[in-house]
N, C-alpha and C positions, 0 to 999 in steps of 0.2 A: 451509636453510629459515628463513624469518622466524620468530623465536621467538614473535611475537605469535600465531601460528596453530598452534603446535606441538601444543597439546591437541586442536585440531580434527583435525589430521592423524593423531594417534594413533588416532582412530576410523575414518577412511576412507582413510588412506594419503597419502603425499606426492604421488603422481601425481594423485590426485583433488583435492588441495588446489591443485595447479598449475592444474588445469582450472578451478576456481572463480576463480583469479586471471586467467584469460583471458575470463571471462564478463562480459557487459554487460547490466545490468538497468535498466529504466526504471520509475520509481515515481511514480504520480500521486496527489497528496494527502499532505500531511505534517502532519496533525493528530495526534490521540491515537493512532490506529491506524497511520497511515503513518510517523510518526516512529519508532515502535518497530520497524516492519518495516525501515526504513533502518538502524537500529542493528544489528539482527540480521544483515543482509546485510553490513554493514561489518565486524562482528566475526567473520563467517564467512570473510572474505577475498575477497569478490567484488571483482574488479579494476577494474571500471568501472561507475559509477552515474550515471544521469541522474535528477535530483530535481526534480519539478515541483510548484509550488504558486503560487497567485495572491495569497495572503494575507500579512499581516504579523503578528508576534507581538503578542498582547494580554494584558493582565493576567488575563483570564478563561481563558486557555489554560494557565496555570501549574499547574493541578491535574492535568493529564493529558498534556501534550506535552513530549517530551524537550528540545526546543530552547527551550522557553519558560522563561525565567529573568527575574528583575527586571532584569538587565543587558542582556537581549536584546529587551525590549519595544520595538516599533516597527520592528524589523529584518525584512527579508524572511525568511519561513520557509525558503525554498529555500536562501538564503545561510547562515542560521543552522544548518540541518542539515548543509549541506556543510562548514562549519567544524568541526563536531563529527566528521563522518566522516573528514576529513583528519587530525584529531588522533588518531583511533583507528587509521587505516590510511594513513600518509603516502604510500605508493606508489600508492594508488588514483587513478584518473583520475575526477574528479568534475565533472559538468556541472550546476550549479544553474540552473534556469529559473524566473524569476518570471513566471508566466503561467497562463492558464486553458486547459485542454483542452476543446474542444468541436468540433463538426463544422466550424465556420467557420475554425478555426485548426489543424485536423488536420495539415496539411502541415508546419507548424512543427516538429512532434514526429516525424513520419514522412516525412522528405523522400525523394525517389526514390533508391533504392539503399541506403538506411540500414535496417538490421535490428537487432533486439535478440535476446538469448537468452531473455528473459522479460519480461513486463509485469505489474506489480502495480497493481491498481486499489483505491485507498483514497479515492475521490471520493465526495462526498455527493449530487451532483445526478444524478437518474435519467437525464435526457436524455444527459448526458455519459457515464455508465456504459454506456448502450446503444450509443452510437456507438463507444466504445472496444472493446466486445465484438465488434461487427461488423468493426471495423478489424483486430483481432487475428485473427479467423477468416479474413479476406480475405488477410492477409499470412502466415498460417501460423505465428504466434508464440504460444507458450504464455502463457496469462493466468490469474491468480487474482484473484478479486474479493472485497472485504470488503463485507458487508451490515451491517445496523444494529447499533450497539453503544450508542447513546444510550438513556437511561432504563432501563438494565438494571443489575443488581447482582451477579449470580452468574457469575464467570468460568469456573467448572467446567462450565458448560453449552455453552460454545463448542466448535465442531467444524469440521473440514475435511470437506466433502462435496460432492455434486453438487447443483446448483440444483433438480433434479427431486425431491430427497429432503427439501427444506426444508419447515418447517411453523412456524406460530405467528408468525414475524417479518413485520411489515407490509411492510417493504422487500422481503423475499424474495418475498412474494406478488405485488407489483407487477412485480418484475424477472422472475419466472418467467413471468408472462403476457406481458409485452412481448417477452422474448427468444423465446418460443414463436411470437409473431406474426411474428418476423423469421427464423423457421426454425432458431433455436438452441435445441435441446432439452437440451443438456448443457453445463454450465459449472462448473468448480471454484470453490467459494466457501468463505469462512469466515463462519459465522453462528451465532446462538444462538436456540433455540426459546423462550427465556424471554419471558413476556409483559411488555411494557414497562409501567412505572409511569406515572402521570400526574403530572408534576412541577409544582411551583409556577412561576408566571411573574412574577418580580419586575419585569420590564420588557417593553415592547412588542416584538414580534418585528420583525426587519428587513423591508423591503418584499419581497413574494413568498413569505414564510413564514408559516404559521399559528401556529407556536410555536417556541420555542427549546428544543432538547433538553438535558436534564441529563446529566451524565456523571460516572463515578467515576474515580479514578486507575488502577484495575486492569482493568476490562473492556476498554477500548480497547487497553491495553498488552498484555493476553493475546492479543487478536485480532491485533495487529501481529506479535507473536512467532510465532504460528501461521502467518501469511502468510509471514514470512521463512523459517521452517523448511520450509514446503512448497516454496518456490522452490529452496532449497539442496538438499533431498533429490531433487527432480526433476532438477536440473542434475547431481547426482552420478550419477543413473541414465541420463544422456544425453539428457534431454528439453530440447532447446535449438534456437534458431534460428541464423541466420547473423549474426555481429556486424557492426556498422557498420565 
């Protein structure tokens, strides 16, 4: 057994660790939440990871994103996270994709005949999250979704729950309604009921956004680790799809 994952296998056994090594997880969004989810999956020994993000590293990412360093500013987030994953788990098969998931480009990520064991949604855009949820249901692939972590301070309020049980979170409210309109009444999510604060706005928001959310180093990180832990625990219990 690879000594990198010995302490994992001490908890769930070598056969289960080998099962994780055969799993393929696709992760959409590599910001403050998604980068920590990727880290958790890599350190758990997931054998194949597809990492998707359309953005590049900026100085303002350094407070909360694992791949964001002074040395990586300007790099593709997908490539930067992939490099980190390969350094953690050299035997992993890693597919970095610099691109945006949306309905128009769905087939790029879900080509005919290609399946994944799990989907992780750490995307910000509601329309993309909704399409991904519908796609996961249609293909029968387990999905876990991150909801809002911006403008929040208390990581102890984060939890893994069903979308139907969420409260307080503005993004959860929108997603709950829109998923219900699409016939999706249940969806595993990571969310916090903490009421968001109203942050200062030192600069104008980009086109299409009313404001820029503030973020701590710890709330997105905690959410990402919860995402990763849920995926690994589900895979250990046998909740998986059919790999590509």
